[in-house]
All heavy atoms as a GROMACS GRO file, in nm:
protein
  609
    1ARG      N    1   8.014   9.341   9.519
    1ARG     CA    2   8.065   9.212   9.477
    1ARG      C    3   8.056   9.109   9.594
    1ARG      O    4   8.107   9.137   9.707
    1ARG     CB    5   8.205   9.230   9.435
    1ARG     CG    6   8.271   9.094   9.397
    1ARG     CD    7   8.417   9.115   9.350
    1ARG     NE    8   8.472   8.992   9.368
    1ARG     CZ    9   8.592   8.964   9.332
    1ARG    NH1   10   8.681   9.061   9.285
    1ARG    NH2   11   8.648   8.845   9.351
    2LYS      N   12   8.012   9.004   9.575
    2LYS     CA   13   7.999   8.909   9.682
    2LYS      C   14   8.126   8.812   9.679
    2LYS      O   15   8.182   8.782   9.586
    2LYS     CB   16   7.887   8.807   9.665
    2LYS     CG   17   7.737   8.877   9.687
    2LYS     CD   18   7.642   8.774   9.685
    2LYS     CE   19   7.495   8.830   9.713
    2LYS     NZ   20   7.402   8.740   9.704
    3VAL      N   21   8.177   8.788   9.800
    3VAL     CA   22   8.286   8.685   9.825
    3VAL      C   23   8.220   8.565   9.873
    3VAL      O   24   8.163   8.560   9.979
    3VAL     CB   25   8.377   8.749   9.923
    3VAL    CG1   26   8.500   8.646   9.944
    3VAL    CG2   27   8.428   8.882   9.876
    4LEU      N   28   8.241   8.448   9.796
    4LEU     CA   29   8.190   8.323   9.831
    4LEU      C   30   8.295   8.246   9.912
    4LEU      O   31   8.409   8.245   9.866
    4LEU     CB   32   8.150   8.252   9.699
    4LEU     CG   33   8.044   8.300   9.622
    4LEU    CD1   34   8.010   8.225   9.505
    4LEU    CD2   35   7.914   8.325   9.706
    5GLN      N   36   8.249   8.180  10.014
    5GLN     CA   37   8.339   8.104  10.101
    5GLN      C   38   8.321   7.962  10.066
    5GLN      O   39   8.209   7.918  10.051
    5GLN     CB   40   8.317   8.133  10.250
    5GLN     CG   41   8.403   8.066  10.340
    5GLN     CD   42   8.367   8.110  10.482
    5GLN    OE1   43   8.321   8.224  10.501
    5GLN    NE2   44   8.422   8.042  10.570
    6LYS      N   45   8.430   7.889  10.043
    6LYS     CA   46   8.427   7.752  10.014
    6LYS      C   47   8.377   7.680  10.137
    6LYS      O   48   8.411   7.708  10.246
    6LYS     CB   49   8.563   7.689   9.975
    6LYS     CG   50   8.621   7.732   9.849
    6LYS     CD   51   8.747   7.664   9.817
    6LYS     CE   52   8.820   7.698   9.694
    6LYS     NZ   53   8.944   7.644   9.684
    7THR      N   54   8.276   7.581  10.115
    7THR     CA   55   8.233   7.512  10.235
    7THR      C   56   8.330   7.426  10.303
    7THR      O   57   8.319   7.396  10.426
    7THR     CB   58   8.114   7.428  10.197
    7THR    OG1   59   8.154   7.330  10.090
    7THR    CG2   60   7.981   7.505  10.152
    8SER      N   61   8.433   7.393  10.242
    8SER     CA   62   8.531   7.317  10.308
    8SER      C   63   8.631   7.384  10.380
    8SER      O   64   8.716   7.337  10.458
    8SER     CB   65   8.623   7.236  10.196
    8SER     OG   66   8.674   7.319  10.095
    9ALA      N   67   8.629   7.532  10.369
    9ALA     CA   68   8.735   7.603  10.442
    9ALA      C   69   8.684   7.612  10.592
    9ALA      O   70   8.578   7.633  10.620
    9ALA     CB   71   8.725   7.758  10.383
   10PRO      N   72   8.783   7.594  10.676
   10PRO     CA   73   8.757   7.575  10.818
   10PRO      C   74   8.746   7.717  10.883
   10PRO      O   75   8.817   7.733  10.990
   10PRO     CB   76   8.869   7.502  10.876
   10PRO     CG   77   8.985   7.538  10.790
   10PRO     CD   78   8.927   7.553  10.649
   11PHE      N   79   8.678   7.804  10.829
   11PHE     CA   80   8.668   7.949  10.885
   11PHE      C   81   8.528   7.977  10.927
   11PHE      O   82   8.438   7.955  10.852
   11PHE     CB   83   8.720   8.046  10.789
   11PHE     CG   84   8.868   8.024  10.760
   11PHE    CD1   85   8.902   7.979  10.641
   11PHE    CD2   86   8.969   8.049  10.854
   11PHE    CE1   87   9.036   7.949  10.616
   11PHE    CE2   88   9.099   8.028  10.811
   11PHE     CZ   89   9.140   7.988  10.696
   12SER      N   90   8.504   8.032  11.046
   12SER     CA   91   8.373   8.066  11.093
   12SER      C   92   8.364   8.206  11.127
   12SER      O   93   8.246   8.255  11.164
   12SER     CB   94   8.330   7.971  11.202
   12SER     OG   95   8.418   7.985  11.309
   13THR      N   96   8.474   8.279  11.144
   13THR     CA   97   8.468   8.419  11.184
   13THR      C   98   8.409   8.509  11.071
   13THR      O   99   8.437   8.492  10.955
   13THR     CB  100   8.607   8.475  11.228
   13THR    OG1  101   8.684   8.494  11.107
   13THR    CG2  102   8.668   8.381  11.330
   14GLY      N  103   8.337   8.610  11.131
   14GLY     CA  104   8.282   8.717  11.028
   14GLY      C  105   8.394   8.796  10.971
   14GLY      O  106   8.388   8.848  10.865
   15SER      N  107   8.507   8.811  11.041
   15SER     CA  108   8.618   8.885  10.988
   15SER      C  109   8.672   8.827  10.867
   15SER      O  110   8.728   8.897  10.791
   15SER     CB  111   8.731   8.894  11.089
   15SER     OG  112   8.685   8.950  11.216
   16TYR      N  113   8.669   8.696  10.851
   16TYR     CA  114   8.727   8.620  10.734
   16TYR      C  115   8.675   8.689  10.608
   16TYR      O  116   8.753   8.709  10.518
   16TYR     CB  117   8.716   8.473  10.749
   16TYR     CG  118   8.770   8.405  10.640
   16TYR    CD1  119   8.916   8.394  10.612
   16TYR    CD2  120   8.695   8.339  10.536
   16TYR    CE1  121   8.960   8.332  10.515
   16TYR    CE2  122   8.744   8.264  10.434
   16TYR     CZ  123   8.884   8.257  10.424
   16TYR     OH  124   8.940   8.199  10.322
   17GLY      N  125   8.544   8.689  10.596
   17GLY     CA  126   8.482   8.741  10.478
   17GLY      C  127   8.538   8.880  10.448
   17GLY      O  128   8.558   8.912  10.339
   18ALA      N  129   8.527   8.964  10.546
   18ALA     CA  130   8.591   9.107  10.524
   18ALA      C  131   8.725   9.105  10.481
   18ALA      O  132   8.772   9.196  10.408
   18ALA     CB  133   8.556   9.186  10.661
   19PHE      N  134   8.810   9.022  10.536
   19PHE     CA  135   8.942   9.006  10.503
   19PHE      C  136   8.972   8.975  10.357
   19PHE      O  137   9.040   9.046  10.284
   19PHE     CB  138   9.020   8.917  10.597
   19PHE     CG  139   9.170   8.916  10.575
   19PHE    CD1  140   9.251   9.018  10.612
   19PHE    CD2  141   9.232   8.802  10.514
   19PHE    CE1  142   9.390   9.008  10.593
   19PHE    CE2  143   9.357   8.803  10.486
   19PHE     CZ  144   9.438   8.898  10.522
   20ILE      N  145   8.908   8.868  10.311
   20ILE     CA  146   8.941   8.826  10.190
   20ILE      C  147   8.875   8.903  10.075
   20ILE      O  148   8.908   8.901   9.958
   20ILE     CB  149   8.903   8.678  10.158
   20ILE    CG1  150   8.757   8.654  10.179
   20ILE    CG2  151   8.979   8.583  10.244
   20ILE    CD1  152   8.694   8.521  10.122
   21SER      N  153   8.776   8.998  10.108
   21SER     CA  154   8.718   9.090  10.016
   21SER      C  155   8.823   9.183   9.956
   21SER      O  156   8.788   9.252   9.866
   21SER     CB  157   8.583   9.152  10.066
   21SER     OG  158   8.636   9.244  10.169
   22SER      N  159   8.931   9.189  10.022
   22SER     CA  160   9.026   9.288   9.977
   22SER      C  161   9.095   9.251   9.827
   22SER      O  162   9.160   9.312   9.771
   22SER     CB  163   9.143   9.290  10.075
   22SER     OG  164   9.224   9.173  10.078
   23ASN      N  165   9.061   9.119   9.803
   23ASN     CA  166   9.110   9.057   9.677
   23ASN      C  167   9.261   9.047   9.676
   23ASN      O  168   9.318   9.036   9.571
   23ASN     CB  169   9.073   9.141   9.552
   23ASN     CG  170   8.917   9.142   9.538
   23ASN    OD1  171   8.858   9.032   9.555
   23ASN    ND2  172   8.858   9.245   9.485
   24THR      N  173   9.335   9.063   9.793
   24THR     CA  174   9.469   9.052   9.792
   24THR      C  175   9.515   8.902   9.816
   24THR      O  176   9.599   8.852   9.760
   24THR     CB  177   9.532   9.143   9.903
   24THR    OG1  178   9.489   9.270   9.875
   24THR    CG2  179   9.680   9.142   9.912
   25LEU      N  180   9.461   8.850   9.910
   25LEU     CA  181   9.479   8.707   9.939
   25LEU      C  182   9.360   8.622   9.898
   25LEU      O  183   9.250   8.650   9.937
   25LEU     CB  184   9.506   8.691  10.087
   25LEU     CG  185   9.620   8.754  10.156
   25LEU    CD1  186   9.633   8.735  10.301
   25LEU    CD2  187   9.748   8.704  10.089
   26ASN      N  188   9.390   8.516   9.837
   26ASN     CA  189   9.285   8.425   9.787
   26ASN      C  190   9.256   8.321   9.891
   26ASN      O  191   9.317   8.318   9.995
   26ASN     CB  192   9.307   8.375   9.649
   26ASN     CG  193   9.432   8.289   9.652
   26ASN    OD1  194   9.466   8.224   9.742
   26ASN    ND2  195   9.497   8.297   9.536
   27LEU      N  196   9.159   8.229   9.859
   27LEU     CA  197   9.119   8.134   9.961
   27LEU      C  198   9.238   8.031   9.990
   27LEU      O  199   9.237   7.965  10.087
   27LEU     CB  200   8.995   8.064   9.920
   27LEU     CG  201   8.877   8.137   9.928
   27LEU    CD1  202   8.751   8.060   9.865
   27LEU    CD2  203   8.833   8.168  10.070
   28SER      N  204   9.326   8.021   9.900
   28SER     CA  205   9.446   7.923   9.926
   28SER      C  206   9.561   7.988   9.992
   28SER      O  207   9.611   7.925  10.070
   28SER     CB  208   9.482   7.859   9.785
   28SER     OG  209   9.542   7.951   9.705
   29SER      N  210   9.581   8.124   9.974
   29SER     CA  211   9.692   8.175  10.049
   29SER      C  212   9.651   8.216  10.176
   29SER      O  213   9.755   8.231  10.265
   29SER     CB  214   9.754   8.285   9.960
   29SER     OG  215   9.654   8.394   9.933
   30PHE      N  216   9.526   8.254  10.209
   30PHE     CA  217   9.493   8.294  10.337
   30PHE      C  218   9.530   8.199  10.447
   30PHE      O  219   9.596   8.230  10.548
   30PHE     CB  220   9.348   8.343  10.349
   30PHE     CG  221   9.313   8.383  10.490
   30PHE    CD1  222   9.348   8.517  10.532
   30PHE    CD2  223   9.250   8.306  10.567
   30PHE    CE1  224   9.306   8.559  10.658
   30PHE    CE2  225   9.214   8.346  10.702
   30PHE     CZ  226   9.244   8.481  10.736
   31PRO      N  227   9.485   8.077  10.427
   31PRO     CA  228   9.519   7.968  10.535
   31PRO      C  229   9.662   7.947  10.550
   31PRO      O  230   9.714   7.937  10.652
   31PRO     CB  231   9.465   7.834  10.484
   31PRO     CG  232   9.351   7.881  10.376
   31PRO     CD  233   9.400   8.016  10.327
   32LYS      N  234   9.749   7.952  10.440
   32LYS     CA  235   9.896   7.935  10.459
   32LYS      C  236   9.958   8.056  10.531
   32LYS      O  237  10.034   8.032  10.625
   32LYS     CB  238   9.960   7.947  10.311
   32LYS     CG  239   9.931   7.825  10.225
   32LYS     CD  240   9.989   7.853  10.097
   32LYS     CE  241   9.937   7.727  10.005
   32LYS     NZ  242   9.971   7.753   9.868
   33LEU      N  243   9.906   8.175  10.509
   33LEU     CA  244   9.954   8.293  10.584
   33LEU      C  245   9.906   8.276  10.733
   33LEU      O  246  10.002   8.304  10.826
   33LEU     CB  247   9.889   8.423  10.535
   33LEU     CG  248   9.919   8.545  10.609
   33LEU    CD1  249  10.081   8.579  10.602
   33LEU    CD2  250   9.851   8.680  10.544
   34LEU      N  251   9.791   8.238  10.764
   34LEU     CA  252   9.734   8.219  10.890
   34LEU      C  253   9.838   8.112  10.970
   34LEU      O  254   9.863   8.142  11.073
   34LEU     CB  255   9.608   8.172  10.892
   34LEU     CG  256   9.516   8.171  11.019
   34LEU    CD1  257   9.516   8.316  11.082
   34LEU    CD2  258   9.379   8.130  10.999
   35LYS      N  259   9.854   8.007  10.897
   35LYS     CA  260   9.939   7.902  10.974
   35LYS      C  261  10.082   7.946  10.990
   35LYS      O  262  10.138   7.923  11.104
   35LYS     CB  263   9.949   7.779  10.866
   35LYS     CG  264   9.835   7.691  10.875
   35LYS     CD  265   9.857   7.567  10.787
   35LYS     CE  266   9.731   7.471  10.806
   35LYS     NZ  267   9.751   7.354  10.724
   36LYS      N  268  10.138   8.033  10.917
   36LYS     CA  269  10.279   8.087  10.930
   36LYS      C  270  10.271   8.172  11.051
   36LYS      O  271  10.364   8.173  11.137
   36LYS     CB  272  10.322   8.159  10.807
   36LYS     CG  273  10.354   8.068  10.693
   36LYS     CD  274  10.412   8.154  10.583
   36LYS     CE  275  10.454   8.064  10.468
   36LYS     NZ  276  10.510   8.149  10.354
   37ILE      N  277  10.163   8.262  11.054
   37ILE     CA  278  10.156   8.350  11.170
   37ILE      C  279  10.138   8.277  11.300
   37ILE      O  280  10.188   8.301  11.411
   37ILE     CB  281  10.051   8.464  11.141
   37ILE    CG1  282  10.099   8.548  11.022
   37ILE    CG2  283  10.036   8.543  11.269
   37ILE    CD1  284   9.989   8.646  10.992
   38GLN      N  285  10.053   8.169  11.291
   38GLN     CA  286  10.025   8.100  11.417
   38GLN      C  287  10.142   8.031  11.460
   38GLN      O  288  10.163   8.001  11.586
   38GLN     CB  289   9.906   7.990  11.376
   38GLN     CG  290   9.775   8.049  11.388
   38GLN     CD  291   9.666   7.951  11.346
   38GLN    OE1  292   9.687   7.866  11.270
   38GLN    NE2  293   9.549   7.964  11.412
   39ALA      N  294  10.241   7.984  11.366
   39ALA     CA  295  10.361   7.920  11.404
   39ALA      C  296  10.449   8.015  11.488
   39ALA      O  297  10.522   7.975  11.584
   39ALA     CB  298  10.438   7.858  11.287
   40ILE      N  299  10.470   8.139  11.459
   40ILE     CA  300  10.534   8.242  11.512
   40ILE      C  301  10.475   8.278  11.638
   40ILE      O  302  10.536   8.311  11.738
   40ILE     CB  303  10.544   8.363  11.422
   40ILE    CG1  304  10.622   8.324  11.295
   40ILE    CG2  305  10.628   8.474  11.496
   40ILE    CD1  306  10.622   8.430  11.185
   41HIS      N  307  10.336   8.292  11.641
   41HIS     CA  308  10.263   8.338  11.766
   41HIS      C  309  10.159   8.230  11.808
   41HIS      O  310  10.028   8.246  11.794
   41HIS     CB  311  10.188   8.470  11.726
   41HIS     CG  312  10.276   8.576  11.697
   41HIS    ND1  313  10.339   8.652  11.793
   41HIS    CD2  314  10.321   8.634  11.564
   41HIS    CE1  315  10.421   8.747  11.725
   41HIS    NE2  316  10.397   8.734  11.585
   42PRO      N  317  10.210   8.117  11.863
   42PRO     CA  318  10.113   8.019  11.902
   42PRO      C  319  10.016   8.049  12.011
   42PRO      O  320   9.904   7.996  12.019
   42PRO     CB  321  10.204   7.895  11.951
   42PRO     CG  322  10.334   7.970  11.980
   42PRO     CD  323  10.352   8.080  11.885
   43GLU      N  324  10.053   8.156  12.082
   43GLU     CA  325   9.950   8.203  12.188
   43GLU      C  326   9.839   8.288  12.144
   43GLU      O  327   9.744   8.305  12.206
   43GLU     CB  328  10.039   8.295  12.288
   43GLU     CG  329  10.071   8.438  12.245
   43GLU     CD  330  10.168   8.445  12.140
   43GLU    OE1  331  10.233   8.348  12.091
   43GLU    OE2  332  10.186   8.561  12.088
   44ALA      N  333   9.849   8.332  12.020
   44ALA     CA  334   9.744   8.414  11.961
   44ALA      C  335   9.635   8.321  11.897
   44ALA      O  336   9.665   8.228  11.823
   44ALA     CB  337   9.803   8.506  11.845
   45SER      N  338   9.526   8.360  11.918
   45SER     CA  339   9.399   8.296  11.863
   45SER      C  340   9.370   8.340  11.727
   45SER      O  341   9.432   8.442  11.679
   45SER     CB  342   9.262   8.332  11.946
   45SER     OG  343   9.236   8.468  11.919
   46ARG      N  344   9.303   8.248  11.649
   46ARG     CA  345   9.269   8.288  11.510
   46ARG      C  346   9.216   8.410  11.500
   46ARG      O  347   9.254   8.500  11.408
   46ARG     CB  348   9.181   8.173  11.455
   46ARG     CG  349   9.146   8.196  11.309
   46ARG     CD  350   9.049   8.084  11.266
   46ARG     NE  351   9.096   7.959  11.283
   46ARG     CZ  352   9.137   7.882  11.185
   46ARG    NH1  353   9.116   7.898  11.069
   46ARG    NH2  354   9.186   7.759  11.208
   47ASP      N  355   9.112   8.450  11.581
   47ASP     CA  356   9.046   8.580  11.576
   47ASP      C  357   9.138   8.696  11.594
   47ASP      O  358   9.130   8.795  11.530
   47ASP     CB  359   8.934   8.585  11.682
   47ASP     CG  360   8.820   8.504  11.636
   47ASP    OD1  361   8.806   8.452  11.523
   47ASP    OD2  362   8.731   8.478  11.721
   48LYS      N  363   9.235   8.682  11.696
   48LYS     CA  364   9.331   8.786  11.717
   48LYS      C  365   9.422   8.810  11.599
   48LYS      O  366   9.454   8.928  11.566
   48LYS     CB  367   9.416   8.762  11.852
   48LYS     CG  368   9.342   8.776  11.966
   48LYS     CD  369   9.435   8.768  12.094
   48LYS     CE  370   9.336   8.786  12.220
   48LYS     NZ  371   9.412   8.846  12.321
   49ILE      N  372   9.466   8.700  11.528
   49ILE     CA  373   9.546   8.710  11.414
   49ILE      C  374   9.475   8.778  11.295
   49ILE      O  375   9.526   8.876  11.231
   49ILE     CB  376   9.599   8.571  11.367
   49ILE    CG1  377   9.695   8.513  11.481
   49ILE    CG2  378   9.659   8.575  11.238
   49ILE    CD1  379   9.745   8.367  11.460
   50VAL      N  380   9.346   8.742  11.280
   50VAL     CA  381   9.261   8.795  11.178
   50VAL      C  382   9.244   8.950  11.216
   50VAL      O  383   9.255   9.030  11.116
   50VAL     CB  384   9.126   8.718  11.162
   50VAL    CG1  385   9.035   8.804  11.066
   50VAL    CG2  386   9.144   8.592  11.102
   51ASP      N  387   9.215   8.983  11.349
   51ASP     CA  388   9.204   9.126  11.370
   51ASP      C  389   9.338   9.202  11.343
   51ASP      O  390   9.338   9.313  11.295
   51ASP     CB  391   9.170   9.137  11.522
   51ASP     CG  392   9.032   9.096  11.554
   51ASP    OD1  393   8.948   9.086  11.457
   51ASP    OD2  394   8.995   9.078  11.668
   52ALA      N  395   9.452   9.140  11.380
   52ALA     CA  396   9.587   9.207  11.352
   52ALA      C  397   9.605   9.224  11.199
   52ALA      O  398   9.642   9.331  11.155
   52ALA     CB  399   9.691   9.125  11.412
   53LEU      N  400   9.565   9.130  11.115
   53LEU     CA  401   9.566   9.128  10.971
   53LEU      C  402   9.481   9.242  10.917
   53LEU      O  403   9.524   9.324  10.828
   53LEU     CB  404   9.538   9.004  10.901
   53LEU     CG  405   9.641   8.890  10.920
   53LEU    CD1  406   9.591   8.754  10.881
   53LEU    CD2  407   9.762   8.925  10.831
   54LEU      N  408   9.361   9.258  10.979
   54LEU     CA  409   9.276   9.375  10.944
   54LEU      C  410   9.333   9.506  10.969
   54LEU      O  411   9.324   9.600  10.895
   54LEU     CB  412   9.140   9.342  11.001
   54LEU     CG  413   9.061   9.234  10.948
   54LEU    CD1  414   8.940   9.208  11.025
   54LEU    CD2  415   9.011   9.261  10.800
   55GLU      N  416   9.406   9.500  11.085
   55GLU     CA  417   9.476   9.632  11.120
   55GLU      C  418   9.583   9.670  11.030
   55GLU      O  419   9.605   9.786  10.992
   55GLU     CB  420   9.515   9.628  11.269
   55GLU     CG  421   9.574   9.759  11.316
   55GLU     CD  422   9.574   9.780  11.462
   55GLU    OE1  423   9.499   9.714  11.542
   55GLU    OE2  424   9.664   9.855  11.516
   56VAL      N  425   9.655   9.570  10.980
   56VAL     CA  426   9.775   9.588  10.893
   56VAL      C  427   9.708   9.646  10.757
   56VAL      O  428   9.753   9.749  10.707
   56VAL     CB  429   9.850   9.459  10.861
   56VAL    CG1  430   9.938   9.480  10.745
   56VAL    CG2  431   9.921   9.411  10.982
   57LYS      N  432   9.598   9.588  10.730
   57LYS     CA  433   9.536   9.633  10.603
   57LYS      C  434   9.492   9.778  10.610
   57LYS      O  435   9.508   9.857  10.521
   57LYS     CB  436   9.411   9.544  10.571
   57LYS     CG  437   9.325   9.575  10.457
   57LYS     CD  438   9.202   9.480  10.441
   57LYS     CE  439   9.105   9.542  10.332
   57LYS     NZ  440   8.991   9.455  10.329
   58LYS      N  441   9.430   9.809  10.732
   58LYS     CA  442   9.374   9.939  10.758
   58LYS      C  443   9.484  10.055  10.759
   58LYS      O  444   9.466  10.160  10.703
   58LYS     CB  445   9.301   9.950  10.888
   58LYS     CG  446   9.236  10.078  10.919
   58LYS     CD  447   9.171  10.082  11.059
   58LYS     CE  448   9.283  10.101  11.170
   58LYS     NZ  449   9.226  10.123  11.294
   59ASN      N  450   9.604  10.014  10.822
   59ASN     CA  451   9.718  10.092  10.825
   59ASN      C  452   9.790  10.119  10.687
   59ASN      O  453   9.872  10.194  10.674
   59ASN     CB  454   9.821  10.043  10.917
   59ASN     CG  455   9.763  10.055  11.065
   59ASN    OD1  456   9.666  10.127  11.102
   59ASN    ND2  457   9.825   9.970  11.154
   60ASN      N  458   9.752  10.027  10.593
   60ASN     CA  459   9.803  10.028  10.462
   60ASN      C  460   9.716  10.082  10.360
   60ASN      O  461   9.696  10.034  10.253
   60ASN     CB  462   9.870   9.891  10.414
   60ASN     CG  463   9.963   9.904  10.307
   60ASN    OD1  464  10.057   9.986  10.294
   60ASN    ND2  465   9.927   9.832  10.191
   61LYS      N  466   9.638  10.191  10.391
   61LYS     CA  467   9.542  10.255  10.311
   61LYS      C  468   9.424  10.164  10.276
   61LYS      O  469   9.376  10.170  10.158
   61LYS     CB  470   9.599  10.313  10.185
   61LYS     CG  471   9.704  10.422  10.226
   61LYS     CD  472   9.784  10.475  10.105
   61LYS     CE  473   9.887  10.576  10.142
   61LYS     NZ  474   9.974  10.617  10.031
   62GLY      N  475   9.395  10.065  10.365
   62GLY     CA  476   9.275   9.978  10.333
   62GLY      C  477   9.308   9.861  10.246
   62GLY      O  478   9.212   9.807  10.184
   63THR      N  479   9.434   9.838  10.215
   63THR     CA  480   9.465   9.728  10.124
   63THR      C  481   9.586   9.657  10.176
   63THR      O  482   9.682   9.716  10.228
   63THR     CB  483   9.476   9.782   9.983
   63THR    OG1  484   9.515   9.673   9.887
   63THR    CG2  485   9.588   9.878   9.965
   64LEU      N  486   9.606   9.533  10.125
   64LEU     CA  487   9.728   9.464  10.148
   64LEU      C  488   9.805   9.458  10.007
   64LEU      O  489   9.914   9.393  10.008
   64LEU     CB  490   9.709   9.321  10.210
   64LEU     CG  491   9.641   9.320  10.339
   64LEU    CD1  492   9.595   9.171  10.372
   64LEU    CD2  493   9.740   9.381  10.444
   65SER      N  494   9.750   9.503   9.906
   65SER     CA  495   9.814   9.507   9.779
   65SER      C  496   9.946   9.571   9.786
   65SER      O  497   9.966   9.683   9.846
   65SER     CB  498   9.723   9.575   9.681
   65SER     OG  499   9.708   9.520   9.559
   66GLY      N  500  10.044   9.517   9.727
   66GLY     CA  501  10.181   9.565   9.720
   66GLY      C  502  10.264   9.532   9.833
   66GLY      O  503  10.387   9.565   9.829
   67LEU      N  504  10.200   9.460   9.936
   67LEU     CA  505  10.285   9.406  10.041
   67LEU      C  506  10.324   9.257  10.022
   67LEU      O  507  10.238   9.185   9.983
   67LEU     CB  508  10.210   9.426  10.172
   67LEU     CG  509  10.166   9.560  10.227
   67LEU    CD1  510  10.093   9.545  10.355
   67LEU    CD2  511  10.296   9.639  10.253
   68SER      N  512  10.449   9.224  10.045
   68SER     CA  513  10.483   9.090  10.033
   68SER      C  514  10.430   9.008  10.156
   68SER      O  515  10.392   9.064  10.256
   68SER     CB  516  10.637   9.075  10.051
   68SER     OG  517  10.691   9.118  10.161
   69ILE      N  518  10.428   8.881  10.140
   69ILE     CA  519  10.372   8.806  10.256
   69ILE      C  520  10.469   8.815  10.370
   69ILE      O  521  10.418   8.845  10.476
   69ILE     CB  522  10.372   8.643  10.207
   69ILE    CG1  523  10.266   8.621  10.105
   69ILE    CG2  524  10.341   8.557  10.339
   69ILE    CD1  525  10.133   8.643  10.144
   70SER      N  526  10.590   8.833  10.358
   70SER     CA  527  10.684   8.845  10.472
   70SER      C  528  10.663   8.989  10.529
   70SER      O  529  10.668   8.992  10.653
   70SER     CB  530  10.830   8.827  10.424
   70SER     OG  531  10.863   8.928  10.329
   71SER      N  532  10.633   9.082  10.465
   71SER     CA  533  10.606   9.219  10.516
   71SER      C  534  10.480   9.214  10.590
   71SER      O  535  10.459   9.272  10.698
   71SER     CB  536  10.586   9.316  10.391
   71SER     OG  537  10.554   9.442  10.447
   72ILE      N  538  10.380   9.152  10.532
   72ILE     CA  539  10.247   9.130  10.609
   72ILE      C  540  10.272   9.059  10.741
   72ILE      O  541  10.222   9.102  10.842
   72ILE     CB  542  10.143   9.050  10.516
   72ILE    CG1  543  10.104   9.135  10.398
   72ILE    CG2  544  10.013   9.028  10.597
   72ILE    CD1  545  10.016   9.075  10.292
   73MET      N  546  10.348   8.950  10.740
   73MET     CA  547  10.386   8.882  10.856
   73MET      C  548  10.441   8.962  10.962
   73MET      O  549  10.412   8.962  11.091
   73MET     CB  550  10.452   8.752  10.830
   73MET     CG  551  10.372   8.649  10.758
   73MET     SD  552  10.480   8.502  10.700
   73MET     CE  553  10.540   8.446  10.856
   74GLU      N  554  10.556   9.042  10.913
   74GLU     CA  555  10.628   9.125  11.010
   74GLU      C  556  10.525   9.233  11.073
   74GLU      O  557  10.531   9.247  11.192
   74GLU     CB  558  10.734   9.201  10.932
   74GLU     CG  559  10.855   9.104  10.892
   74GLU     CD  560  10.940   9.183  10.801
   74GLU    OE1  561  10.951   9.305  10.796
   74GLU    OE2  562  11.034   9.110  10.743
   75ARG      N  563  10.443   9.294  10.992
   75ARG     CA  564  10.360   9.396  11.048
   75ARG      C  565  10.258   9.341  11.136
   75ARG      O  566  10.221   9.403  11.234
   75ARG     CB  567  10.288   9.468  10.927
   75ARG     CG  568  10.386   9.562  10.840
   75ARG     CD  569  10.329   9.616  10.738
   75ARG     NE  570  10.417   9.687  10.641
   75ARG     CZ  571  10.386   9.792  10.563
   75ARG    NH1  572  10.269   9.844  10.563
   75ARG    NH2  573  10.484   9.848  10.482
   76THR      N  574  10.209   9.214  11.102
   76THR     CA  575  10.111   9.148  11.190
   76THR      C  576  10.179   9.113  11.328
   76THR      O  577  10.118   9.126  11.430
   76THR     CB  578  10.059   9.035  11.126
   76THR    OG1  579   9.997   9.061  11.004
   76THR    CG2  580   9.958   8.960  11.207
   77SER      N  581  10.303   9.067  11.318
   77SER     CA  582  10.377   9.026  11.438
   77SER      C  583  10.393   9.156  11.526
   77SER      O  584  10.385   9.135  11.655
   77SER     CB  585  10.522   8.969  11.403
   77SER     OG  586  10.498   8.858  11.338
   78VAL      N  587  10.410   9.265  11.470
   78VAL     CA  588  10.432   9.392  11.558
   78VAL      C  589  10.301   9.418  11.639
   78VAL      O  590  10.307   9.456  11.754
   78VAL     CB  591  10.471   9.513  11.462
   78VAL    CG1  592  10.461   9.643  11.544
   78VAL    CG2  593  10.611   9.499  11.411
   79ILE      N  594  10.198   9.400  11.558
   79ILE     CA  595  10.056   9.429  11.632
   79ILE      C  596  10.027   9.324  11.734
   79ILE      O  597   9.988   9.361  11.852
   79ILE     CB  598   9.946   9.435  11.525
   79ILE    CG1  599   9.967   9.556  11.430
   79ILE    CG2  600   9.810   9.436  11.586
   79ILE    CD1  601   9.888   9.550  11.304
   80LEU      N  602  10.065   9.190  11.703
   80LEU     CA  603  10.037   9.095  11.813
   80LEU      C  604  10.128   9.114  11.929
   80LEU      O  605  10.092   9.075  12.042
   80LEU     CB  606  10.053   8.962  11.730
   80LEU     CG  607   9.956   8.912  11.634
   80LEU    CD1  608   9.994   8.783  11.572
   80LEU    CD2  609   9.806   8.898  11.712
   0.00000   0.00000   0.00000
């Protein structure tokens, strides 16, 4: 299954496509989650946040399904 990226989305990392292919976060909720995490961790780059989110996904049996946004944020913060 192909994941199409909106041309207006300001993402250029290869990790982004891999992240959204989980079907857990859609194109509108991913930027919101990213902004919330950036607000908590302003020192972290976008790539580091995406890497941390991918690690949370990996540690949760390869999915973010079943995790609340707040839980995803907490787990990501621990990694960062």
